[in-house]
LUMKE-239766 format. One record per atom (N, C-alpha, C): z, y, x negated; atom name. Coordinates in Angstrom, 1 decimal, padded with zeros to 4 digits. Atoms other than C-alpha are relative to their C-alpha. Layout:
<sites>
Z:Y:X:atom
Z:Y:X:CA
...
</sites>
This chain:
<sites>
Z:Y:X:atom
000.5:000.8:-001.1:N
173.7:229.5:-206.8:CA
000.7:000.5:001.3:C
-000.5:-000.5:-001.3:N
174.1:230.7:-203.2:CA
-000.2:-001.1:001.1:C
000.1:001.0:-001.1:N
174.9:228.4:-200.3:CA
000.5:000.6:001.2:C
-000.4:-000.5:-001.3:N
175.1:229.5:-196.7:CA
000.3:-001.1:000.9:C
-000.3:001.1:-000.8:N
176.9:227.2:-194.4:CA
000.5:000.5:001.4:C
-000.4:-000.3:-001.4:N
177.3:227.5:-190.6:CA
000.4:-001.3:000.7:C
-000.5:001.2:-000.6:N
179.3:225.0:-188.7:CA
000.1:000.1:001.5:C
-000.3:000.0:-001.5:N
179.6:224.0:-185.0:CA
001.4:000.3:000.2:C
-001.4:-000.3:-000.3:N
182.8:225.4:-183.6:CA
000.6:-001.2:000.7:C
-000.7:001.2:-000.5:N
185.3:222.7:-183.0:CA
001.5:000.5:000.2:C
-001.4:-000.3:-000.2:N
188.8:223.2:-181.5:CA
000.8:-001.3:000.2:C
-000.8:001.2:-000.1:N
191.4:220.5:-182.0:CA
001.5:000.4:000.0:C
-001.5:-000.4:000.0:N
195.1:220.8:-181.1:CA
000.7:-001.1:-000.7:C
-000.8:000.9:000.8:N
197.3:219.2:-183.7:CA
001.4:000.6:-000.2:C
-001.4:-000.6:000.2:N
201.1:220.0:-183.4:CA
-000.1:001.5:000.2:C
000.2:-001.4:-000.4:N
200.2:223.3:-181.7:CA
-000.9:000.8:-001.0:C
000.9:-000.7:001.0:N
197.8:224.1:-184.6:CA
-001.5:-000.1:000.6:C
001.4:000.0:-000.4:N
194.2:225.1:-183.6:CA
-000.8:000.1:-001.3:C
000.9:000.0:001.2:N
191.6:224.2:-186.2:CA
-001.4:000.3:000.5:C
001.3:-000.5:-000.5:N
188.3:226.0:-185.8:CA
-000.9:000.2:-001.2:C
001.0:-000.2:001.1:N
185.2:225.8:-188.0:CA
-000.5:001.4:000.0:C
000.6:-001.3:000.1:N
183.8:229.0:-189.3:CA
-001.0:000.1:-001.1:C
001.1:-000.1:001.0:N
180.7:230.0:-191.2:CA
000.4:000.8:-001.2:C
-000.3:-000.7:001.2:N
180.8:231.2:-194.8:CA
-001.2:000.0:-000.9:C
001.1:000.0:001.0:N
178.5:232.1:-197.7:CA
000.7:-000.3:-001.3:C
-000.6:000.3:001.3:N
179.3:230.6:-201.1:CA
-000.9:000.3:-001.1:C
000.6:-000.3:001.2:N
178.3:231.8:-204.5:CA
000.7:-000.7:-001.1:C
-000.6:000.7:001.2:N
179.0:229.6:-207.6:CA
-000.1:001.0:-001.2:C
-000.1:-001.0:001.1:N
180.1:232.1:-210.3:CA
-000.1:-000.6:-001.4:C
000.1:000.7:001.3:N
180.5:229.6:-213.1:CA
-000.8:-001.3:000.3:C
000.9:001.2:-000.2:N
177.9:226.8:-213.5:CA
-000.3:-000.7:-001.3:C
000.1:000.7:001.3:N
178.4:224.5:-216.5:CA
000.6:-001.4:000.1:C
-000.5:001.4:000.0:N
179.5:221.0:-217.4:CA
001.6:-000.1:-000.3:C
-001.5:000.0:000.2:N
183.2:222.1:-218.1:CA
000.7:000.3:001.3:C
-000.8:-000.4:-001.1:N
186.0:222.7:-215.7:CA
000.5:001.4:000.0:C
-000.5:-001.4:-000.1:N
186.7:226.3:-214.6:CA
000.9:000.1:001.3:C
-001.0:000.0:-001.1:N
189.8:226.9:-212.4:CA
000.8:001.3:000.0:C
-001.1:-001.0:-000.1:N
192.5:229.3:-211.2:CA
-000.5:001.4:-000.2:C
000.6:-001.4:000.1:N
190.5:232.5:-210.7:CA
000.7:001.0:000.9:C
-000.4:-001.1:-000.9:N
191.6:235.9:-209.4:CA
-000.6:001.3:-000.5:C
000.7:-001.3:000.2:N
190.2:239.4:-209.1:CA
001.0:001.0:-000.7:C
-000.8:-001.1:000.5:N
191.5:242.4:-211.1:CA
000.3:001.0:001.1:C
-000.4:-001.0:-001.0:N
193.1:245.3:-209.2:CA
-001.2:000.8:000.4:C
001.2:-000.8:-000.3:N
189.8:247.2:-209.4:CA
-001.1:-000.8:000.7:C
001.1:000.8:-000.5:N
187.8:244.2:-208.3:CA
-001.2:-000.2:-000.9:C
001.2:000.1:000.9:N
185.5:244.5:-211.3:CA
000.0:-001.2:-000.8:C
-000.1:001.1:000.9:N
186.7:241.5:-213.2:CA
000.7:-001.2:000.6:C
-000.7:001.2:-000.5:N
187.9:237.9:-212.7:CA
000.5:-000.7:-001.3:C
-000.5:000.9:001.1:N
190.2:235.9:-215.0:CA
000.0:-001.4:000.6:C
000.0:001.4:-000.3:N
190.2:232.1:-215.0:CA
000.3:-000.8:-001.2:C
-000.2:000.9:001.1:N
191.0:229.1:-217.1:CA
-001.2:-001.0:-000.1:C
001.1:000.9:000.2:N
188.4:226.8:-218.6:CA
000.3:-000.9:-001.2:C
-000.1:000.9:001.1:N
188.3:223.8:-220.9:CA
-001.4:-000.2:-000.7:C
001.3:000.1:000.5:N
184.7:224.5:-222.0:CA
-000.1:000.0:-001.5:C
000.0:000.0:001.5:N
185.7:224.9:-225.7:CA
000.9:-001.0:-000.5:C
-000.8:001.2:000.5:N
187.7:221.7:-226.0:CA
001.4:-000.1:000.5:C
-001.3:000.1:-000.6:N
191.0:222.6:-224.5:CA
000.1:001.2:001.0:C
-000.1:-001.1:-001.0:N
192.3:225.0:-221.8:CA
000.3:001.3:-000.7:C
-000.1:-001.4:000.5:N
191.9:228.7:-222.6:CA
-000.2:000.9:001.2:C
000.1:-001.0:-001.1:N
191.9:231.9:-220.6:CA
-001.3:000.8:-000.3:C
001.3:-000.7:000.1:N
188.5:233.6:-219.9:CA
000.0:001.2:001.0:C
000.2:-001.1:-000.9:N
187.4:236.8:-218.2:CA
-001.5:000.1:000.2:C
001.4:-000.2:-000.3:N
184.1:237.6:-216.5:CA
-000.1:001.2:001.0:C
000.3:-001.0:-001.0:N
182.5:240.3:-214.4:CA
000.1:-000.6:001.4:C
-000.2:000.6:-001.4:N
183.0:239.9:-210.6:CA
-001.2:-000.7:000.5:C
001.2:000.7:-000.4:N
179.4:238.7:-210.3:CA
-000.2:-001.3:-000.8:C
000.1:001.2:000.9:N
180.0:235.9:-212.9:CA
-000.6:000.2:-001.3:C
000.6:-000.3:001.3:N
178.3:237.6:-215.8:CA
001.0:000.4:-001.1:C
-000.9:-000.4:001.2:N
179.7:238.3:-219.3:CA
001.3:-000.7:-000.1:C
-001.2:000.8:000.1:N
182.0:235.4:-219.5:CA
000.5:-000.1:-001.4:C
-000.5:-000.1:001.4:N
184.3:235.9:-222.5:CA
001.3:-000.7:-000.1:C
-001.2:000.7:000.3:N
187.1:233.9:-224.0:CA
001.1:001.0:-000.5:C
-001.1:-000.9:000.4:N
190.5:235.7:-224.3:CA
001.0:-000.6:-000.9:C
-001.0:000.6:000.9:N
192.7:233.1:-226.0:CA
-000.7:-001.1:-000.8:C
000.7:000.9:000.9:N
191.8:230.8:-228.9:CA
001.1:-001.0:-000.5:C
-001.1:000.9:000.5:N
195.0:228.6:-229.2:CA
-000.6:-001.4:000.0:C
000.3:001.5:000.0:N
194.6:224.9:-230.1:CA
000.8:-000.7:001.1:C
-000.8:000.6:-001.1:N
197.2:224.3:-227.4:CA
-000.7:000.4:001.3:C
000.5:-000.4:-001.3:N
196.6:224.7:-223.6:CA
000.6:001.3:000.5:C
-000.4:-001.3:-000.6:N
196.7:228.2:-222.2:CA
-000.6:000.0:001.4:C
000.4:000.3:-001.4:N
196.6:228.0:-218.4:CA
000.6:001.0:001.0:C
-000.5:-000.7:-001.2:N
197.1:229.7:-215.0:CA
000.3:001.5:-000.2:C
-000.1:-001.5:000.2:N
196.4:233.4:-215.7:CA
000.2:000.7:001.3:C
-000.1:-000.9:-001.2:N
197.4:236.1:-213.3:CA
000.1:001.4:-000.4:C
000.1:-001.4:000.4:N
196.8:239.8:-213.4:CA
001.3:000.8:000.2:C
-001.0:-001.1:-000.2:N
199.3:242.6:-213.9:CA
-000.7:001.0:000.9:C
000.6:-000.9:-000.9:N
198.8:245.2:-211.2:CA
-000.7:001.2:-000.6:C
000.8:-001.1:000.7:N
197.6:247.8:-213.8:CA
-001.3:-000.4:-000.5:C
001.3:000.5:000.4:N
194.7:245.6:-214.6:CA
-000.3:-000.1:-001.5:C
000.2:000.0:001.5:N
195.2:245.9:-218.4:CA
000.6:-001.2:-000.7:C
-000.6:001.2:000.6:N
197.2:242.7:-219.0:CA
000.1:-001.1:001.0:C
-000.1:001.1:-000.8:N
197.7:239.3:-217.7:CA
001.3:-000.8:-000.4:C
-001.0:001.0:000.4:N
200.4:236.6:-217.7:CA
-000.6:-001.4:000.1:C
000.5:001.4:000.0:N
199.7:233.0:-218.5:CA
001.1:-000.9:-000.6:C
-000.9:001.0:000.5:N
201.5:229.8:-219.5:CA
-000.7:-000.8:-001.1:C
000.5:000.8:001.1:N
201.1:227.8:-222.7:CA
001.0:-000.9:-000.6:C
-000.9:001.0:000.7:N
202.6:224.8:-224.5:CA
-000.1:000.1:-001.5:C
000.2:-000.1:001.4:N
201.9:226.2:-227.9:CA
001.2:-000.1:-000.9:C
-001.2:000.3:000.8:N
205.5:225.8:-229.0:CA
000.6:-001.4:000.3:C
-000.4:001.3:-000.3:N
205.7:222.3:-227.7:CA
000.6:-000.2:001.4:C
-000.5:000.0:-001.4:N
207.0:223.2:-224.2:CA
-000.7:001.1:000.7:C
000.7:-001.0:-000.8:N
205.6:225.3:-221.4:CA
000.8:001.3:000.0:C
-000.7:-001.3:-000.1:N
206.5:229.0:-221.7:CA
-001.0:001.0:000.5:C
000.8:-001.1:-000.6:N
205.2:232.3:-220.3:CA
-000.4:001.0:-001.1:C
000.5:-001.0:001.0:N
203.1:234.8:-222.3:CA
-000.7:001.1:000.7:C
000.7:-001.2:-000.5:N
201.7:238.3:-221.7:CA
-001.1:000.4:-001.0:C
001.2:-000.3:000.8:N
198.2:239.2:-223.0:CA
-000.5:001.3:000.4:C
000.6:-001.2:-000.2:N
196.9:242.7:-223.3:CA
-001.5:-000.2:-000.3:C
001.4:000.4:000.1:N
193.2:242.4:-222.6:CA
-000.8:000.8:-001.1:C
000.8:-000.9:000.9:N
191.9:245.4:-224.7:CA
000.0:-000.5:-001.5:C
-000.2:000.4:001.4:N
193.3:244.1:-228.1:CA
000.3:-001.4:-000.1:C
-000.4:001.4:000.0:N
194.1:240.5:-227.1:CA
001.3:-000.3:-000.6:C
-001.4:000.2:000.6:N
197.7:241.0:-228.3:CA
000.8:-000.9:001.0:C
-000.7:000.9:-000.8:N
199.9:238.2:-227.0:CA
001.5:000.1:-000.4:C
-001.4:000.1:000.3:N
203.7:238.2:-226.7:CA
000.7:-000.9:001.0:C
-000.7:001.0:-000.8:N
206.1:235.6:-225.4:CA
001.0:000.7:000.9:C
-001.0:-000.5:-000.9:N
208.2:236.4:-222.4:CA
001.2:-000.9:-000.1:C
-001.2:000.8:000.3:N
211.7:235.3:-223.3:CA
000.8:-000.1:001.3:C
-000.8:000.2:-001.2:N
213.6:233.8:-220.4:CA
001.2:-000.8:-000.4:C
-001.2:000.6:000.4:N
217.2:233.0:-221.1:CA
000.8:-000.5:001.2:C
-000.9:000.5:-001.0:N
219.6:230.9:-219.1:CA
-000.6:-000.9:001.0:C
000.6:000.9:-000.9:N
217.3:228.4:-217.6:CA
-000.1:-001.4:-000.6:C
000.1:001.4:000.5:N
217.1:224.6:-217.9:CA
-001.3:-000.6:000.6:C
001.2:000.5:-000.5:N
213.5:223.7:-217.4:CA
-001.2:000.8:-000.6:C
001.2:-000.6:000.5:N
209.9:224.9:-217.9:CA
-000.6:000.9:001.1:C
000.6:-000.9:-001.0:N
208.2:227.9:-216.1:CA
-001.5:-000.3:000.2:C
001.4:000.2:-000.3:N
204.8:227.6:-214.4:CA
-000.3:000.9:001.2:C
000.5:-000.8:-001.1:N
202.7:229.5:-211.8:CA
000.6:001.4:000.1:C
-000.6:-001.4:000.0:N
203.9:233.0:-212.8:CA
-000.9:001.0:000.6:C
000.7:-001.1:-000.7:N
202.9:236.1:-210.8:CA
000.8:001.3:-000.2:C
-000.6:-001.3:000.0:N
203.7:239.8:-211.3:CA
000.2:000.4:001.4:C
-000.2:-000.7:-001.3:N
205.2:241.7:-208.4:CA
-001.0:001.1:000.1:C
001.0:-001.1:-000.2:N
202.9:244.3:-206.9:CA
000.3:001.3:-000.8:C
-000.3:-001.2:000.8:N
204.8:247.1:-208.7:CA
000.2:-000.3:-001.5:C
-000.1:000.4:001.4:N
204.9:245.1:-212.0:CA
001.4:-000.1:-000.5:C
-001.4:-000.1:000.4:N
208.7:245.3:-212.1:CA
000.6:-001.4:-000.2:C
-000.6:001.3:000.0:N
209.4:241.6:-211.6:CA
-001.1:-001.1:-000.2:C
000.9:001.1:000.1:N
207.8:238.2:-212.3:CA
000.6:-001.1:000.9:C
-000.5:001.2:-000.7:N
208.1:235.3:-209.9:CA
-000.7:-001.2:-000.6:C
000.5:001.3:000.6:N
207.6:231.7:-211.2:CA
000.7:-001.2:000.6:C
-000.6:001.3:-000.4:N
208.3:228.1:-210.5:CA
000.7:-000.5:-001.3:C
-000.7:000.7:001.1:N
211.0:226.5:-212.7:CA
000.0:-001.5:000.3:C
000.0:001.5:-000.1:N
210.4:222.8:-213.2:CA
001.2:-000.6:-000.7:C
-001.2:000.6:000.6:N
213.7:221.0:-213.8:CA
-000.2:-001.5:-000.2:C
000.3:001.4:000.2:N
212.4:217.5:-213.3:CA
-001.2:-000.3:000.9:C
001.2:000.4:-000.8:N
209.5:215.6:-211.6:CA
000.3:000.2:001.5:C
-000.4:000.0:-001.5:N
211.4:215.7:-208.3:CA
000.7:001.3:000.4:C
-000.8:-001.3:-000.3:N
213.1:219.2:-208.6:CA
-000.6:001.2:-000.7:C
000.4:-001.3:000.5:N
211.7:222.7:-209.0:CA
000.3:001.0:001.0:C
-000.4:-001.1:-000.8:N
212.6:226.1:-207.6:CA
-000.8:001.2:-000.3:C
000.7:-001.3:000.2:N
211.2:229.6:-207.2:CA
001.1:001.0:-000.5:C
-000.9:-000.9:000.7:N
212.8:232.2:-209.5:CA
-000.8:001.3:-000.2:C
000.6:-001.3:000.5:N
212.2:235.9:-210.2:CA
000.8:000.5:-001.2:C
-000.6:-000.6:001.2:N
213.0:237.8:-213.4:CA
-000.5:001.4:-000.1:C
000.4:-001.4:000.1:N
213.1:241.6:-213.9:CA
-000.2:000.3:-001.5:C
000.3:-000.4:001.4:N
212.4:243.6:-217.1:CA
001.3:-000.1:-000.8:C
-001.3:000.1:000.8:N
216.1:243.4:-218.1:CA
000.3:-001.5:-000.3:C
-000.3:001.4:000.2:N
215.9:239.6:-218.0:CA
000.9:-000.6:001.0:C
-000.9:000.5:-001.1:N
218.0:239.2:-214.8:CA
-000.7:-001.0:000.8:C
000.6:001.1:-000.7:N
217.2:235.9:-213.1:CA
000.6:000.0:001.4:C
-000.4:000.2:-001.4:N
217.4:235.4:-209.3:CA
-000.7:-001.3:000.5:C
000.5:001.2:-000.6:N
217.0:231.9:-207.8:CA
-000.3:000.3:001.5:C
000.4:-000.2:-001.4:N
215.0:232.5:-204.6:CA
000.2:-001.2:000.9:C
-000.3:001.2:-000.7:N
215.3:228.9:-203.6:CA
001.0:-000.8:-000.8:C
-001.0:000.8:000.7:N
218.1:226.4:-204.4:CA
-000.1:-001.4:000.6:C
000.2:001.3:-000.6:N
216.7:223.0:-203.4:CA
000.0:-001.1:-001.1:C
000.1:001.1:000.9:N
216.9:219.6:-204.9:CA
-001.3:-000.8:000.1:C
001.3:000.6:-000.2:N
213.3:218.9:-204.1:CA
-001.0:000.9:-000.7:C
001.1:-000.7:000.6:N
209.9:220.3:-205.2:CA
-000.4:001.2:000.8:C
000.5:-001.3:-000.6:N
209.0:224.0:-204.5:CA
-000.8:000.6:-001.1:C
001.0:-000.5:001.0:N
206.0:225.6:-206.2:CA
-000.7:001.2:000.5:C
001.1:-000.9:-000.2:N
203.5:228.4:-206.4:CA
000.4:001.3:000.8:C
-000.4:-001.2:-000.7:N
205.2:231.8:-205.5:CA
-001.2:001.0:000.1:C
001.1:-001.0:-000.3:N
202.7:234.4:-204.0:CA
000.7:001.2:000.6:C
-000.7:-001.2:-000.5:N
204.0:238.0:-203.5:CA
-000.8:000.5:001.2:C
000.6:-000.8:-001.1:N
203.3:239.9:-200.3:CA
-000.5:001.3:-000.7:C
000.5:-001.2:000.6:N
201.3:243.1:-201.0:CA
001.1:001.1:-000.2:C
-001.0:-001.0:000.2:N
204.4:245.2:-200.5:CA
001.2:-000.5:-000.9:C
-001.1:000.5:000.9:N
206.6:243.0:-202.7:CA
001.3:-000.4:000.7:C
-001.2:000.2:-000.7:N
209.1:242.4:-200.0:CA
000.2:-001.5:000.3:C
-000.1:001.4:-000.3:N
208.4:238.7:-199.5:CA
-000.9:-000.9:-000.9:C
000.8:001.0:000.8:N
207.0:235.5:-201.2:CA
-000.4:-001.1:000.9:C
000.4:001.3:-000.6:N
205.0:232.6:-200.0:CA
000.2:-001.1:-001.1:C
-000.1:001.2:000.9:N
205.5:229.1:-201.6:CA
-000.2:-001.2:000.8:C
000.0:001.3:-000.7:N
205.1:225.5:-200.8:CA
001.0:-000.9:-000.5:C
-001.2:000.7:000.4:N
207.9:223.0:-200.8:CA
000.0:-001.3:000.8:C
-000.3:001.3:-000.6:N
209.0:219.4:-200.0:CA
001.4:-000.1:000.4:C
-001.4:000.1:-000.2:N
212.6:220.3:-199.3:CA
000.4:-000.5:001.4:C
-000.3:000.5:-001.4:N
212.4:219.5:-195.6:CA
-000.8:-001.3:000.3:C
000.8:001.3:-000.3:N
210.1:216.4:-196.0:CA
000.4:-001.1:-001.0:C
-000.5:001.1:000.9:N
212.2:214.4:-198.5:CA
-000.9:-000.2:-001.2:C
000.9:000.0:001.1:N
209.7:215.2:-201.3:CA
-001.3:-000.9:000.4:C
001.2:000.8:-000.3:N
206.9:213.4:-199.3:CA
-001.2:000.8:000.3:C
001.2:-000.8:-000.2:N
204.6:216.2:-198.2:CA
000.4:001.5:-000.2:C
-000.2:-001.4:000.3:N
204.2:219.9:-199.0:CA
-000.3:000.8:001.3:C
000.2:-000.9:-001.1:N
204.6:222.6:-196.4:CA
000.2:001.5:-000.5:C
000.0:-001.4:000.5:N
204.1:226.4:-196.7:CA
001.1:000.8:000.7:C
-001.1:-000.8:-000.5:N
207.0:228.8:-196.3:CA
-000.1:001.5:-000.4:C
-000.1:-001.4:000.3:N
207.6:232.6:-196.2:CA
001.5:000.3:-000.2:C
-001.4:-000.3:000.2:N
210.8:234.0:-197.6:CA
000.1:001.5:-000.6:C
-000.2:-001.3:000.6:N
212.2:237.5:-198.4:CA
000.2:-000.1:-001.5:C
-000.1:000.1:001.5:N
212.1:238.4:-202.1:CA
001.4:000.0:-000.5:C
-001.4:000.2:000.4:N
215.9:238.3:-202.1:CA
000.5:-001.4:000.4:C
-000.3:001.4:-000.3:N
215.9:234.7:-200.9:CA
000.5:-000.1:001.5:C
-000.4:000.1:-001.4:N
216.8:235.5:-197.2:CA
-001.1:-000.3:000.9:C
000.9:000.1:-001.2:N
215.1:234.7:-193.9:CA
-001.2:-000.9:-000.4:C
001.1:001.0:000.2:N
213.0:231.6:-194.9:CA
-000.6:-000.4:001.3:C
000.7:000.4:-001.3:N
210.4:230.7:-192.3:CA
-001.1:-001.0:-000.4:C
001.1:001.0:000.3:N
208.2:227.5:-192.3:CA
-001.2:000.4:000.8:C
001.2:-000.4:-000.6:N
204.6:228.3:-191.5:CA
-001.0:-001.1:000.4:C
001.0:001.1:-000.3:N
202.8:224.9:-191.5:CA
000.8:-001.3:000.3:C
-000.6:001.2:-000.4:N
203.5:221.5:-190.1:CA
-001.2:-001.0:000.1:C
001.1:000.9:000.1:N
200.9:218.9:-191.2:CA
000.5:-001.2:-000.7:C
-000.6:001.1:000.6:N
201.7:215.3:-192.1:CA
-000.5:-000.5:-001.3:C
000.4:000.2:001.4:N
199.9:215.4:-195.4:CA
000.5:001.1:-000.9:C
-000.5:-001.1:000.9:N
200.0:218.5:-197.7:CA
-000.7:001.3:000.4:C
000.4:-001.4:000.0:N
199.7:222.2:-197.3:CA
000.5:000.7:-001.2:C
-000.5:-000.6:001.3:N
199.8:224.2:-200.5:CA
-000.9:001.1:-000.5:C
000.7:-001.2:000.7:N
198.6:227.1:-202.8:CA
-000.3:001.1:001.0:C
000.2:-001.1:-000.9:N
199.1:229.9:-200.3:CA
-000.3:001.3:-000.7:C
000.4:-001.3:000.6:N
197.7:233.4:-201.0:CA
-000.1:001.0:001.1:C
000.0:-001.1:-001.0:N
198.4:236.6:-199.1:CA
-001.2:000.9:-000.1:C
001.1:-001.0:000.0:N
195.5:238.9:-198.1:CA
000.7:001.4:-000.4:C
-000.5:-001.3:000.5:N
195.8:242.5:-199.4:CA
000.5:000.9:001.1:C
-000.5:-000.7:-001.1:N
196.5:243.8:-195.9:CA
001.2:-000.7:000.7:C
-001.2:000.8:-000.4:N
199.3:241.2:-195.4:CA
-000.2:-000.6:001.4:C
000.2:000.6:-001.3:N
197.6:240.0:-192.2:CA
-000.3:-001.5:000.0:C
000.5:001.4:000.1:N
196.2:236.7:-193.4:CA
000.6:-000.7:-001.2:C
-000.4:000.8:001.1:N
197.2:233.8:-195.6:CA
-001.1:-001.1:-000.1:C
000.8:001.1:000.4:N
194.7:231.5:-197.3:CA
000.8:-001.1:-000.6:C
-000.8:001.1:000.5:N
195.9:228.1:-198.2:CA
-000.9:-001.3:-000.1:C
000.7:001.2:000.2:N
194.8:224.5:-198.9:CA
000.7:-001.1:000.8:C
-000.5:001.1:-000.7:N
195.2:221.4:-196.7:CA
-000.7:-001.3:-000.4:C
000.6:001.3:000.2:N
194.7:217.8:-197.6:CA
-000.4:-000.6:001.3:C
000.5:000.6:-001.3:N
192.5:216.2:-195.0:CA
000.3:-001.5:000.0:C
-000.4:001.4:-000.2:N
192.9:212.7:-193.6:CA
-000.8:-000.9:-000.9:C
000.8:001.0:000.7:N
190.0:211.0:-195.3:CA
-000.9:000.7:-001.0:C
000.8:-000.7:001.1:N
188.7:213.5:-197.9:CA
000.9:000.9:-000.8:C
-000.8:-000.9:000.9:N
189.8:215.9:-200.6:CA
000.4:001.3:000.7:C
-000.5:-001.2:-000.6:N
191.5:219.3:-199.9:CA
-001.1:001.0:000.4:C
000.9:-001.1:-000.5:N
189.8:222.1:-197.9:CA
000.8:001.3:000.2:C
-000.6:-001.3:-000.2:N
190.5:225.8:-197.5:CA
000.2:000.4:001.4:C
-000.3:-000.6:-001.3:N
192.2:227.3:-194.4:CA
000.4:001.4:-000.1:C
-000.6:-001.4:-000.1:N
193.1:230.8:-193.3:CA
000.8:000.0:001.3:C
-000.8:-000.2:-001.2:N
195.9:231.6:-190.9:CA
000.6:001.4:000.0:C
-000.8:-001.3:-000.1:N
197.8:234.7:-189.6:CA
001.2:-000.1:-000.8:C
-001.2:000.0:000.9:N
200.8:235.7:-191.6:CA
001.2:-000.6:000.6:C
-001.1:000.7:-000.6:N
203.1:234.2:-189.0:CA
-000.3:-001.5:000.2:C
000.3:001.4:-000.1:N
201.4:230.8:-189.3:CA
-000.9:-000.4:001.1:C
000.8:000.3:-001.2:N
199.3:231.0:-186.1:CA
-001.5:000.2:-000.4:C
001.5:-000.1:000.1:N
195.5:230.7:-185.7:CA
-000.5:-000.5:-001.3:C
000.4:000.6:001.3:N
194.9:228.3:-188.5:CA
-001.5:-000.4:000.1:C
001.5:000.1:000.0:N
191.1:228.3:-189.3:CA
-000.5:-000.7:-001.2:C
000.5:000.7:001.2:N
189.3:225.8:-191.5:CA
-001.3:000.8:-000.5:C
001.0:-000.8:000.6:N
186.9:227.6:-193.9:CA
-001.1:-000.9:-000.7:C
001.0:000.8:000.8:N
185.3:224.9:-196.1:CA
-000.1:-001.4:000.5:C
000.3:001.4:-000.4:N
183.7:221.5:-195.4:CA
-000.8:-000.6:-001.2:C
000.6:000.6:001.2:N
183.0:219.9:-198.8:CA
000.6:-001.3:-000.4:C
-000.5:001.4:000.2:N
183.4:216.2:-199.5:CA
000.8:000.0:-001.3:C
-000.6:000.1:001.3:N
184.5:216.9:-203.1:CA
001.2:000.9:-000.2:C
-001.3:-000.8:000.0:N
187.3:219.4:-202.3:CA
-000.1:001.4:-000.5:C
-000.1:-001.4:000.3:N
188.3:223.0:-202.6:CA
001.5:000.4:-000.1:C
-001.4:-000.3:000.2:N
191.5:224.6:-203.8:CA
000.2:001.4:-000.6:C
-000.3:-001.2:000.7:N
193.3:227.6:-205.3:CA
-000.6:001.3:000.5:C
000.6:-001.3:-000.5:N
192.2:230.5:-203.0:CA
000.7:001.2:-000.4:C
-000.6:-001.3:000.1:N
192.8:234.1:-203.8:CA
-001.0:001.0:000.6:C
000.8:-001.0:-000.8:N
191.6:237.2:-201.9:CA
-000.7:001.1:-000.8:C
000.6:-001.2:000.5:N
189.2:240.0:-202.7:CA
000.8:001.2:000.5:C
-000.7:-001.2:-000.4:N
190.4:243.6:-202.3:CA
-000.2:000.4:001.4:C
000.3:-000.4:-001.4:N
188.6:244.1:-199.0:CA
000.3:-001.1:001.0:C
-000.5:001.1:-000.9:N
190.0:240.8:-197.6:CA
-001.1:-000.7:000.7:C
001.1:000.6:-000.6:N
186.5:239.6:-196.8:CA
-000.5:-001.2:-000.8:C
000.4:001.1:000.9:N
186.1:237.1:-199.7:CA
001.2:-000.7:-000.6:C
-001.0:000.9:000.7:N
188.0:234.3:-201.4:CA
-000.7:-000.5:-001.2:C
000.3:000.8:001.2:N
187.8:233.1:-204.9:CA
000.6:-001.4:000.2:C
-000.6:001.3:-000.1:N
188.3:229.3:-204.9:CA
-000.5:-000.8:-001.2:C
000.5:001.0:000.9:N
188.1:226.4:-207.3:CA
-000.6:-001.1:000.8:C
000.7:001.0:-000.7:N
185.5:224.0:-206.0:CA
-000.6:-001.1:-000.9:C
000.6:001.1:000.8:N
184.4:220.6:-207.3:CA
-001.5:-000.1:000.4:C
001.5:-000.1:-000.3:N
180.6:221.0:-207.6:CA
-000.7:-000.7:-001.2:C
000.9:000.7:001.0:N
178.1:218.7:-209.4:CA
000.8:-000.6:-001.1:C
-000.8:000.8:001.0:N
180.8:216.7:-211.2:CA
001.0:000.6:-000.7:C
-001.1:-000.7:000.7:N
183.2:219.3:-212.3:CA
000.5:001.2:000.8:C
-000.5:-001.2:-000.8:N
185.3:222.3:-211.1:CA
-000.7:001.3:-000.5:C
000.6:-001.3:000.3:N
183.7:225.7:-210.8:CA
000.7:001.0:000.8:C
-000.5:-001.1:-000.7:N
184.7:229.1:-209.7:CA
-001.0:000.5:001.0:C
000.9:-000.3:-001.1:N
183.2:229.9:-206.3:CA
000.5:001.2:000.8:C
-000.4:-001.1:-000.8:N
183.2:233.0:-204.2:CA
-000.5:-000.2:001.4:C
000.3:000.2:-001.4:N
183.3:232.6:-200.4:CA
000.1:001.4:000.8:C
000.0:-001.2:-000.9:N
182.3:235.5:-198.1:CA
000.3:-000.6:001.4:C
-000.4:000.6:-001.2:N
184.2:234.6:-194.9:CA
000.1:001.0:001.2:C
000.0:-001.0:-001.0:N
184.3:237.9:-193.0:CA
-001.1:001.0:-000.3:C
001.1:-000.9:000.3:N
180.8:239.4:-193.4:CA
000.0:001.3:000.8:C
000.2:-001.3:-000.8:N
180.0:243.0:-192.3:CA
-000.8:-000.2:001.2:C
</sites>
């Protein structure tokens, strides 16, 4: 299904933020009665991985970039969730509760071989894991309690580095294309009341706050040229919508206008498209937005 939406340009000044409507073209890549979420492109751009509960519980799936040839990669009776590509395009990382608690696993796509990633010396459960652009490290969120989580990296030798050290909620690390910085969202400056987006060096130095909105800003994703950041904002009287801003937090532009909400944006290789999770026709679907047409 293809939907072309063009909006009247609106400029509103809110806490020095400029919100401007922009036209986009949407293609729904999955179209069924199940929930499909958390999609991202492979390094070649030829494939997309995502999670779906279409077979009774959450599993990991792969499809061509046009939505065709949707195949199931995991068959656990437990929930396998939040897949993310390795930069070589041959394997993915995902999380699963198949041992009774959330842990990280690596799956080789060709033979579907799965191995657990052993993380020692942590007190909590990992989630939202992402490989570094060179594949040498993994960044993830460590959930210590409902009110406390932090951003951590681990290298191939098992060395852990706490990128944040907050007593509040911090989630969803997203690597910069050069691997020198991370995006994340956190409540550490809002007393756990609303989420704001931050940029920080991959060694934990030079944190910078990029958003200031009295509800929630979350799920940031860096474009492949490092110039733009896509993210999600909770609106005043509706569900979340997708925004794009410059990498310094300026020029915040609203991309979607859907009453049922949009979330989880990730960029295409040419930085002209976004994969998002959109609530369409009563369930979540993977949608592709063309936001910078030729």
